[in-house]
C-alpha positions, -999 to 999 in steps of 0.1 A, spaced: 0 0 0 13 35 -8 18 59 21 -14 69 39 -25 105 36 -24 129 66 -61 130 68 -76 161 84 -110 159 67 -139 173 87 -162 144 78 -163 118 67 -131 117 85 -101 95 95 -107 61 108 -83 41 129 -59 21 107 -63 -9 130 -100 -9 125 -98 -7 88 -74 -36 87 -97 -57 110 -126 -48 87 -106 -58 57 -98 -92 72 -135 -99 79 -150 -81 48 -157 -111 26 -165 -137 53 -178 -127 88 -176 -152 117 -174 -183 94 -209 -175 80 -198 -179 44 -208 -143 37 -201 -107 45 -220 -90 73 -234 -68 45 -251 -98 29 -268 -113 59 -303 -108 74 -305 -81 101 -329 -104 118 -304 -132 121 -285 -140 153 -250 -130 140 -260 -95 130 -282 -90 161 -252 -99 183 -231 -73 167 -259 -47 170 -265 -54 207 -228 -55 214 -222 -21 199 -251 -6 220 -237 -21 252 -201 -12 244 -211 25 239 -230 27 272 -201 10 289 -176 36 276 -199 63 288 -199 49 324 -230 27 321 -256 55 328 -288 41 343 -320 44 323 -305 52 290 -309 35 257 -288 36 225 -305 38 192 -291 34 157 -310 54 131 -305 68 97 -305 102 81 -276 118 98 -278 146 124 -298 165 98 -327 142 104 -323 146 141 -328 184 137 -364 175 128 -369 144 149 -362 163 181 -389 190 178 -413 166 162 -411 143 192 -408 166 220 -426 199 214 -462 198 224 -490 224 218 -480 257 235 -444 248 238 -411 257 220 -376 243 218 -350 266 232 -317 267 213 -283 281 221 -270 297 188 -233 289 184 -228 287 147 -237 270 115 -249 237 129 -269 252 157 -285 274 132 -296 245 110 -311 227 141 -329 259 151 -344 264 116 -358 229 116 -374 234 150 -391 266 136 -407 244 109 -415 214 132 -430 231 162 -415 264 174 -381 277 183 -367 302 208 -332 316 212 -319 309 247 -285 325 241 -264 335 211 -228 344 203 -237 361 170 -223 393 184 -189 376 184 -194 362 150 -199 328 166 -163 326 176 -171 319 212 -194 298 233 -219 320 253 -213 321 290 -234 295 307 -251 320 330 -264 338 299 -284 308 287 -321 315 294 -346 288 282 -381 299 275 -407 295 302 -426 272 279 -395 253 266 -398 216 260 -360 213 261 -328 231 257 -307 223 226 -270 228 223 -244 219 197 -214 207 217 -188 214 190 -191 237 160 -169 222 132 -170 253 110 -161 280 135 -140 257 157 -156 262 190 -166 238 217 -182 238 252 -157 234 279 -186 228 304 -223 221 299 -253 240 313 -272 225 341 -309 226 331 -324 208 361 -356 190 352 -356 205 317 -342 180 292 -308 190 278 -304 178 242 -270 179 224 -258 175 189 -224 158 196 -217 147 161 -182 162 160 -170 155 195 -188 125 209 -163 101 227 -135 127 225 -136 133 262 -152 122 294 -187 136 300 -215 131 325 -243 116 305 -267 121 333 -268 158 325 -285 151 292 -319 139 282 -308 130 247 -275 131 228 -272 125 190 -243 121 167 -236 113 131 -210 85 131 -187 99 104 -163 119 126 -156 99 158 -177 68 157 -173 51 123 -183 56 87 -212 76 74 -247 59 73 -256 55 109 -266 80 135 -263 72 172 -289 84 197 -283 81 235 -314 89 254 -332 86 287 -357 58 282 -385 78 298 -382 105 270 -384 81 241 -407 54 253 -438 72 238 -439 96 209 -468 115 193 -489 94 170 -494 123 147 -459 122 132 -446 96 107 -438 62 122 -402 62 111 -396 96 128 -409 85 162 -382 77 188 -406 52 203 -405 32 170 -368 27 172 -369 22 210 -395 -5 210 -380 -23 181 -343 -21 193 -335 0 162 -345 -29 140 -379 -15 128 -365 -12 93 -333 -25 78 -303 -9 96 -271 2 80 -256 -30 91 -220 -24 79 -219 10 95 -231 -5 128 -204 -32 125 -178 -5 120 -191 15 150 -186 -16 171 -150 -20 159 -142 17 165 -156 14 201 -133 -17 206 -104 6 194 -114 33 219 -113 7 247 -78 -2 236 -68 35 238 -77 36 275 -113 44 272 -125 80 272 -98 92 297 -71 78 275 -86 93 243 -91 127 260 -54 128 270 -44 121 234 -68 146 220 -57 174 243 -20 167 236 -27 168 198 -47 201 201 -21 216 224 7 210 199 -13 226 171 -24 256 191 10 262 205 24 263 169 -4 288 159 1 310 190 39 309 188 41 320 151 43 357 160 10 363 140 19 344 109 -9 320 118 -39 333 137 -63 313 157 -100 321 149 -120 309 179 -116 327 212 -91 310 235 -117 298 261 -140 283 235 -113 266 213 -123 231 200 -99 202 205 -115 186 175 -115 213 148 -87 238 148 -95 269 128 -69 295 118 -62 322 92 -32 338 76 -26 374 65 -42 369 31 -64 345 12 -37 343 -14 -12 331 12 -38 306 25 -44 292 -10 -6 288 -13 -5 270 20 -33 245 11 -16 238 -23 17 232 -6 2 209 20 -15 188 -7 17 183 -24 31 169 8 3 144 14 -19 165 37 -57 164 30 -86 185 42 -70 216 55 -90 241 36 -116 259 57 -154 254 52 -166 272 21 -189 293 41 -161 310 61 -128 303 43 -96 302 61 -79 270 73 -90 241 94 -74 209 108 -99 184 120 -81 163 146 -107 136 156 -99 106 177 -85 85 149 -61 112 136 -27 101 151 -3 123 169 22 117 143 0 134 117 -4 164 138 34 165 145 40 163 107 16 192 102 31 215 128 66 207 113 53 217 79 37 249 93 70 260 108 89 252 76 62 271 55 66 301 78 104 301 74 102 301 37 72 325 33 73 347 64 
């Protein structure tokens, strides 16, 4: 195999090489069944064992919170933007949203269509380059829940701590930082995450929810969009994305091998620290975008003195085997997505390149 790319894509993103190699070995024949896991019935014992194992393994990594259920659904976080308000907003209620950037805005707009939405706090005055202070978050009196986006991939911001909402359900889109650090799941009523950044390949979305919240859903919404449908059928109401679920299970095994969430968090903070130190120590040649207290350890966003120099930087990185360092098209600039599976060696190679580029261009 040729040398693997230094993959800094924002999603679909890097997967652990060890997981890819294990999947390769099991791709054609899984557990001596004479077929691939993609070819077998999702009602069969072999697939169901993988399905259940992945659910149990995820809860175990999260500390086995009591009264929570893992669901595997389809449609990405984008479908969750609609499912959340459809399932939880009753007549006379709204969903309260903390506006932190592009993805929070998408969730908010879907809630406006599906039931009603309220802005509980916003960092728009800071161009979404900071997370609002927790004491500034004020859910509506008639809020059905408070929704946050734990990590904004485009702006490069992340909650350092989460709001305490008491009896009001806290719902979080954790698509881009789930399993990147230890969290107290009991703070949340529901967490959802597209798999394609930290959990596995695209095709499956993980929902972790209090069972009491998802046991019953309104009968007025489509059956497939009811959380209760997936809850009562163990996420097997319709054909699941079986290979994606299998891959999630393999990634979860890999997380265990890294020392669980505490081990992963240490690695992630080391990687982010190395990159931010390079940016901050460049004398202004590179400039971090997000405010220091809100910086993401998953998506590091930065700029240079001109778009022309940024384009030159991206072109030079591509020639050296780096992938995905161009910022999102909506904001421009530069971005390194350093999810769980991005090895420290890749980040070290990037910082070495950045220092060399500064020496030749500064």
